[in-house]
C-alpha positions as CSV (number, residue, x, y, z in Angstrom):
1,M,29.0,-27.6,-11.5
2,K,29.6,-24.0,-10.7
3,R,28.5,-22.6,-7.3
4,V,26.4,-19.5,-7.1
5,Y,25.9,-17.3,-4.0
6,F,23.2,-14.7,-3.6
7,K,23.6,-11.6,-1.5
8,T,20.4,-9.7,-1.0
9,F,20.2,-6.1,0.1
10,G,17.1,-4.1,0.9
11,C,13.4,-4.8,1.0
12,R,11.1,-7.9,1.0
13,T,10.6,-7.3,-2.8
14,N,14.3,-8.0,-3.3
15,Q,14.0,-11.1,-1.0
16,F,11.3,-12.4,-3.3
17,D,13.3,-11.6,-6.4
18,T,16.2,-13.5,-5.0
19,Q,13.9,-16.5,-4.5
20,V,12.8,-16.2,-8.2
21,M,16.4,-16.3,-9.3
22,M,17.2,-19.3,-7.1
23,S,14.3,-21.2,-8.5
24,K,15.6,-20.7,-12.0
25,L,19.0,-22.2,-11.4
26,Q,19.2,-25.4,-13.4
27,E,22.9,-25.9,-14.3
28,F,24.4,-24.3,-11.2
29,E,24.7,-25.3,-7.5
30,L,23.2,-22.9,-4.9
31,S,26.0,-22.0,-2.5
32,Q,25.7,-20.8,1.2
33,D,29.4,-19.8,1.3
34,E,30.3,-16.6,-0.5
35,L,34.0,-17.3,-0.1
36,N,33.8,-20.6,-1.9
37,S,31.6,-19.6,-4.7
38,D,32.3,-19.2,-8.4
39,I,29.7,-16.6,-9.0
40,I,28.2,-14.0,-6.6
41,V,24.9,-12.4,-7.5
42,V,24.4,-9.1,-5.6
43,N,20.7,-8.2,-5.5
44,S,21.2,-4.6,-4.7
45,C,19.2,-1.8,-3.1
46,T,19.5,1.9,-4.2
47,V,16.9,3.6,-2.0
48,T,19.5,6.0,-0.5
49,N,23.1,7.0,-1.2
50,G,24.0,4.9,1.9
51,A,22.4,1.8,0.4
52,D,24.6,2.3,-2.7
53,S,27.6,2.6,-0.5
54,S,26.8,-0.7,1.3
55,V,26.5,-2.5,-2.1
56,R,29.8,-1.0,-3.4
57,N,31.6,-1.9,-0.1
58,Y,30.3,-5.5,-0.3
59,I,31.4,-5.8,-3.9
60,S,34.9,-4.4,-3.0
61,S,35.2,-6.8,-0.1
62,M,34.3,-9.8,-2.3
63,K,36.9,-8.7,-4.9
64,R,39.5,-8.9,-2.1
65,K,38.2,-12.1,-0.3
66,N,37.2,-14.1,-3.3
67,P,39.1,-12.5,-6.3
68,N,38.3,-15.4,-8.6
69,A,34.5,-15.1,-8.3
70,K,32.5,-13.4,-11.0
71,V,30.4,-10.6,-9.3
72,I,27.0,-10.0,-11.0
73,L,25.0,-6.9,-10.1
74,A,21.2,-7.3,-10.0
75,G,18.4,-5.4,-8.4
76,C,17.6,-1.7,-8.2
77,G,21.3,-0.6,-8.1
78,S,21.6,-2.0,-11.6
79,H,19.4,0.7,-12.9
80,S,21.1,3.6,-11.0
81,K,24.7,2.6,-10.6
82,G,25.1,-0.4,-12.8
83,E,26.6,1.4,-15.8
84,T,29.3,3.1,-13.8
85,L,30.3,-0.1,-11.9
86,F,30.4,-2.0,-15.1
87,E,32.5,0.6,-16.9
88,D,34.9,0.8,-13.9
89,K,35.2,-3.0,-14.1
90,K,33.9,-3.4,-10.5
91,V,31.5,-6.1,-11.6
92,F,31.7,-8.8,-14.3
93,G,28.1,-8.3,-15.4
94,V,25.0,-6.2,-14.8
95,M,21.4,-7.5,-15.2
96,G,18.2,-5.5,-14.8
97,H,14.9,-6.5,-13.2
98,S,13.4,-7.9,-16.4
99,E,16.3,-10.3,-16.8
100,K,16.2,-12.3,-13.5
101,E,14.0,-15.1,-14.9
102,K,16.7,-15.7,-17.5
103,I,19.4,-16.0,-14.9
104,N,20.4,-19.6,-15.8
105,E,21.4,-18.5,-19.3
106,I,22.9,-15.2,-18.1
107,L,25.2,-16.9,-15.7
108,K,26.6,-19.0,-18.6
109,I,27.9,-15.9,-20.4
110,E,31.7,-16.0,-20.5
111,E,32.4,-12.4,-21.4
112,P,31.6,-9.3,-19.4
113,F,28.0,-8.2,-20.1
114,Y,25.5,-5.4,-19.5
115,Q,21.9,-6.5,-19.9
116,I,19.7,-3.9,-18.3
117,G,16.4,-4.9,-20.0
118,D,13.3,-2.7,-19.4
119,L,11.1,-1.5,-16.5
120,K,7.8,-2.9,-17.8
121,H,8.4,-6.6,-17.1
122,I,6.2,-8.6,-14.8
123,D,7.4,-12.0,-13.5
124,S,5.5,-15.1,-14.4
125,T,7.7,-17.4,-12.2
126,I,5.9,-19.6,-9.7
127,V,8.1,-20.0,-6.6
128,E,7.3,-23.3,-4.9
129,E,9.8,-23.1,-2.1
130,F,11.5,-20.5,0.1
131,V,15.1,-21.3,1.0
132,G,15.6,-21.0,4.8
133,K,12.2,-19.5,5.4
134,S,9.1,-20.6,7.4
135,R,7.0,-17.8,6.0
136,A,6.3,-17.2,2.3
137,F,6.7,-13.9,0.5
138,I,4.4,-13.4,-2.4
139,K,5.1,-10.5,-4.8
140,I,1.8,-9.2,-6.1
141,Q,2.9,-6.1,-7.9
142,E,5.8,-4.1,-9.2
143,G,6.7,-0.4,-9.5
144,C,5.1,2.8,-8.1
145,D,3.2,5.7,-9.6
146,F,3.8,8.0,-6.6
147,A,6.3,10.9,-6.9
148,C,7.5,11.4,-3.4
149,S,10.2,14.0,-3.5
150,Y,12.8,11.9,-1.6
151,C,12.4,8.7,-3.6
152,I,14.1,7.2,-6.6
153,I,12.3,3.9,-6.6
154,P,9.8,4.7,-9.5
155,A,12.9,5.5,-11.7
156,V,14.5,2.1,-11.0
157,R,11.4,-0.1,-10.6
158,G,9.1,1.6,-13.1
159,G,5.4,2.4,-12.9
160,A,2.9,0.4,-10.9
161,R,1.8,-2.8,-12.5
162,S,0.1,-5.9,-11.0
163,H,0.9,-9.5,-11.3
164,K,-1.8,-11.7,-12.8
165,E,-4.3,-12.9,-10.2
166,E,-4.1,-16.5,-11.5
167,T,-0.3,-16.5,-11.1
168,I,-0.5,-15.2,-7.5
169,L,-3.2,-17.8,-6.6
170,E,-1.3,-20.6,-8.2
171,Q,1.8,-19.7,-6.3
172,V,0.0,-19.5,-3.0
173,T,-1.6,-22.9,-3.7
174,K,1.7,-24.6,-4.4
175,L,3.4,-23.0,-1.4
176,A,0.5,-23.9,0.9
177,S,0.7,-27.5,-0.3
178,N,4.4,-27.5,0.5
179,G,3.6,-26.6,4.1
180,F,3.6,-22.8,4.2
181,G,0.8,-21.3,6.3
182,E,1.7,-17.7,6.5
183,F,1.9,-15.5,3.5
184,I,3.3,-12.0,3.2
185,L,2.1,-10.0,0.2
186,T,4.9,-7.7,-1.0
187,G,5.7,-5.3,-3.8
188,T,7.1,-1.9,-4.5
189,N,3.7,-0.3,-3.7
190,V,1.5,-3.1,-2.5
191,G,-1.7,-1.2,-2.1
192,S,-1.8,-0.2,-5.8
193,Y,-2.4,-3.9,-6.7
194,G,-5.3,-4.4,-9.1
195,K,-6.0,-1.0,-10.4
196,D,-4.6,-1.9,-13.8
197,H,-6.6,-5.2,-13.8
198,H,-9.9,-3.8,-12.6
199,T,-9.7,-5.6,-9.3
200,S,-8.4,-4.7,-5.8
201,M,-6.4,-5.8,-2.8
202,A,-9.6,-6.7,-1.0
203,E,-10.7,-9.1,-3.8
204,L,-7.3,-10.7,-3.9
205,L,-7.2,-11.2,-0.2
206,K,-10.6,-12.9,-0.2
207,K,-9.5,-15.4,-2.9
208,I,-6.2,-16.2,-1.2
209,S,-8.0,-16.8,2.1
210,T,-10.1,-19.7,0.5
211,I,-7.0,-21.7,-0.5
212,R,-6.5,-24.8,1.6
213,G,-3.6,-24.4,4.1
214,V,-3.6,-20.6,4.2
215,R,-3.6,-19.7,7.9
216,R,-2.4,-16.1,8.1
217,I,-2.0,-13.3,5.6
218,R,0.2,-10.3,6.2
219,I,0.5,-7.3,3.9
220,G,3.5,-5.2,3.2
221,S,3.5,-1.4,3.5
222,L,0.2,0.3,2.5
223,E,-0.4,3.9,1.8
224,P,-3.2,5.6,3.8
225,I,-5.2,6.5,0.7
226,Q,-5.2,2.9,-0.4
227,I,-7.3,1.6,2.5
228,D,-10.9,1.6,1.3
229,D,-14.2,0.4,2.7
230,A,-13.8,-3.0,1.1
231,F,-10.5,-3.5,2.7
232,M,-11.8,-2.3,6.1
233,E,-14.5,-4.9,6.0
234,L,-11.8,-7.7,6.0
235,L,-10.1,-6.6,9.2
236,S,-12.3,-8.8,11.3
237,E,-11.4,-12.0,9.3
238,P,-9.5,-14.6,11.3
239,W,-6.9,-15.1,8.6
240,M,-5.8,-11.4,8.6
241,A,-2.7,-10.8,10.7
242,K,-3.6,-8.3,13.3
243,H,-0.9,-5.8,12.3
244,L,-0.9,-3.3,9.5
245,H,2.1,-1.3,8.3
246,I,0.8,2.0,6.9
247,A,3.4,4.4,5.5
248,L,2.9,7.9,6.9
249,Q,6.5,9.1,6.4
250,H,5.8,12.1,8.6
251,T,3.1,13.7,10.8
252,S,3.8,17.4,10.1
253,D,1.6,18.7,7.3
254,K,4.4,21.0,6.2
255,M,6.8,18.1,5.8
256,L,4.2,15.9,4.1
257,E,3.7,18.7,1.5
258,L,7.5,19.1,1.0
259,M,7.7,15.3,0.6
260,N,5.0,15.5,-2.1
261,R,2.9,12.9,-0.1
262,R,-0.7,12.2,-0.7
263,N,-1.7,11.9,3.0
264,S,-2.5,14.4,5.7
265,Y,-2.4,14.1,9.5
266,K,-6.1,14.7,10.0
267,T,-7.2,11.8,7.9
268,D,-4.2,9.7,9.1
269,F,-5.3,10.2,12.7
270,E,-8.9,9.1,11.9
271,L,-7.7,6.1,10.0
272,F,-5.3,4.9,12.6
273,H,-7.8,5.1,15.5
274,K,-10.5,3.4,13.4
275,I,-8.1,0.4,12.7
276,A,-6.7,0.3,16.3
277,D,-10.3,0.1,17.6
278,K,-10.5,-3.2,15.8
279,G,-7.7,-4.6,17.9
280,Y,-4.8,-4.1,15.4
281,A,-1.2,-3.2,16.0
282,L,-0.1,-0.4,13.7
283,G,3.3,0.3,12.3
284,T,4.6,3.1,10.0
285,D,7.6,4.4,8.1
286,F,9.0,7.7,9.3
287,I,11.7,9.9,7.7
288,V,13.6,12.0,10.3
289,G,15.8,14.9,9.3
290,H,14.4,15.6,5.9
291,P,15.5,19.0,4.6
292,R,13.6,21.9,6.1
293,E,12.5,19.9,9.1
294,D,12.9,22.8,11.5
295,E,12.3,22.7,15.3
296,K,8.7,23.8,14.9
297,A,7.9,21.0,12.4
298,W,9.6,18.4,14.6
299,T,7.8,19.4,17.8
300,E,4.5,19.2,16.0
301,A,5.4,15.8,14.5
302,I,6.5,14.3,17.8
303,D,3.4,15.7,19.6
304,R,1.2,14.0,16.9
305,I,3.1,10.7,17.2
306,K,2.1,10.7,20.9
307,E,-1.6,11.0,19.8
308,L,-1.4,8.0,17.4
309,P,-2.0,4.4,18.4
310,L,1.4,3.3,17.0
311,T,3.1,0.0,18.0
312,H,5.9,-0.3,15.5
313,V,8.0,2.2,13.5
314,H,10.5,1.9,10.8
315,A,12.3,5.2,11.4
316,F,15.3,6.2,9.4
317,S,17.3,9.4,9.1
318,Y,17.0,11.1,5.8
319,S,19.8,10.2,3.4
320,K,20.2,12.2,0.3
321,R,19.3,10.3,-2.9
322,D,20.8,11.8,-6.0
323,H,18.4,12.8,-8.8
324,T,15.5,13.4,-6.5
325,A,13.6,16.6,-5.7
326,S,14.6,16.5,-2.0
327,S,18.3,16.3,-2.8
328,S,18.4,20.0,-3.7
329,M,16.3,21.3,-0.8
330,K,17.8,23.6,1.7
331,P,18.5,23.9,4.6
332,E,19.7,20.4,5.3
333,I,19.4,19.0,8.8
334,R,22.7,18.3,10.6
335,G,23.4,14.7,11.2
336,N,23.6,15.0,15.0
337,I,20.2,16.6,15.2
338,A,18.7,13.9,12.9
339,K,20.2,11.3,15.2
340,E,18.7,12.8,18.3
341,R,15.3,13.1,16.7
342,H,15.5,9.5,15.5
343,K,16.3,8.3,19.1
344,E,13.4,10.4,20.5
345,L,10.9,8.9,18.0
346,T,12.0,5.3,18.3
347,E,12.1,5.4,22.1
348,L,8.6,6.9,22.1
349,V,7.2,4.1,19.9
350,K,9.1,1.4,21.7
351,A,7.3,2.5,24.9
352,K,4.0,2.4,23.1
353,N,4.9,-1.1,21.9
354,F,5.6,-2.3,25.4
355,L,2.2,-1.1,26.6
356,F,0.5,-2.9,23.7
357,R,2.4,-6.1,24.4
358,R,1.6,-5.9,28.1
359,D,-2.1,-5.7,27.2
360,H,-1.9,-8.6,24.7
361,T,-0.4,-11.7,26.4
362,E,-3.2,-14.2,25.7
363,N,-4.0,-16.3,22.6
364,L,-0.8,-15.4,20.8
365,E,-0.5,-17.4,17.6
366,V,3.2,-17.6,16.7
367,L,4.9,-19.2,13.7
368,L,8.3,-20.2,14.9
369,E,11.4,-20.2,12.7
370,N,14.4,-22.6,13.0
371,G,15.8,-22.7,16.5
372,K,19.2,-23.2,18.1
373,E,20.0,-24.8,21.4
374,N,16.2,-25.2,22.2
375,I,15.5,-21.5,21.7
376,Y,13.1,-20.5,18.9
377,H,11.9,-17.2,17.6
378,G,8.8,-16.2,15.7
379,F,6.2,-13.4,15.3
380,D,2.7,-13.3,16.7
381,Q,-0.3,-12.0,14.9
382,Y,0.6,-8.5,16.1
383,F,4.0,-8.7,14.5
384,N,5.8,-8.8,17.9
385,R,8.8,-11.1,18.1
386,V,8.5,-13.9,20.7
387,E,11.3,-16.1,22.1
388,V,10.2,-19.6,23.0
389,K,12.2,-22.2,24.9
390,S,11.3,-25.8,24.3
391,Q,12.9,-29.2,24.5
392,E,10.9,-30.2,21.5
393,D,11.9,-29.4,17.9
394,L,9.5,-26.6,17.1
395,S,11.1,-25.4,13.8
396,S,8.5,-24.0,11.4
397,N,5.7,-24.9,13.8
398,W,2.7,-22.9,15.0
399,V,2.2,-22.5,18.7
400,L,-0.5,-20.9,20.8
401,L,0.9,-19.0,23.7
402,N,-0.8,-17.7,26.9
403,H,0.8,-15.8,29.8
404,V,3.9,-14.7,27.9
405,E,6.5,-12.8,29.9
406,V,6.7,-9.2,28.6
407,T,10.1,-7.5,28.8
408,N,11.5,-4.3,27.3
409,E,13.4,-6.4,24.7
410,G,10.5,-8.6,23.7
411,N,8.1,-11.4,24.7
412,K,9.3,-14.7,26.1
413,A,7.6,-18.1,26.8
414,Q,8.5,-21.6,27.7
415,L,6.8,-24.8,26.4
């Protein structure tokens, strides 16, 4: 039986897609060793030119380290760079998003292939297990209808479309019966769920919460405009993780307009404070060094970050993505300036996170992952990582912690 190794780049959506492919393997053995595998499936990310480079570098390294393996390109990179990599014989085969459920048949193909499929497909696969995970990722939608100037994702994932509610609920039910208690709802643009099915995120959350075994629900990145009154009403529910990741991308209105965003700082400020008042930790995405981010725009942005009740940030320096509106904007921001701004932003939010953790040391509900040498790690309801020392095997267990030790690096506890 041929051995298949999966290498996943990028977001949680890709992590879920990899689990879908794994679940469809029938005549192949799942491998944990890329150097002793017959086939390597690269589930790629193409969100930036840098992401493309990481994928290409990995493929090149596998060609050197395991030259006899067939390398198959899957994921978003298939739709942006797949044709070139295939024509240059860098990969044995290319498969698009719509083909992943057919992977067992695709991997049996003996000749080089290019099967890109279409960008309208919606998975029907029910994933019943997550390899190496204590938390379950549930993909509830695919694609995006936004047109942010820096982003290529709508071009490689297609327009926003929702998974069927019954498929989602069946999947959660099966995973819950298999012992999973925490569920993370993911997708390309999670908050758009339901608009094509005449339902909503709030309605879906309420139905998931009634399934036996569901203890905590987290939600991937939401857009500010997607948080409506019905969603706000659910924030006091005990099964909601007390952390929301709301994608602002910037806090300067000039930059938000250049990025073709649909949010503004005034409404973002009101929304964040309203949610923080309900006891929530709040994270965001932030692009540093986007073209035309002059000193005035940056000063305004960082001053506004100080005003926001932020606890987490996914900050990244702008990286040009070919075939997007931002890629032709001038002037570009020098790399050293972007690096300095990135450091300033992350250190500011890290300090905010420390203060938040210092004020939240009681009744922390933590789902621990597999440990090593009596040390376990997991996330509390506020999405803060906690290190727990214990002589007991606490792998995949829930623990309730009080009086945790708060350090700059993270929270610690001993059981």
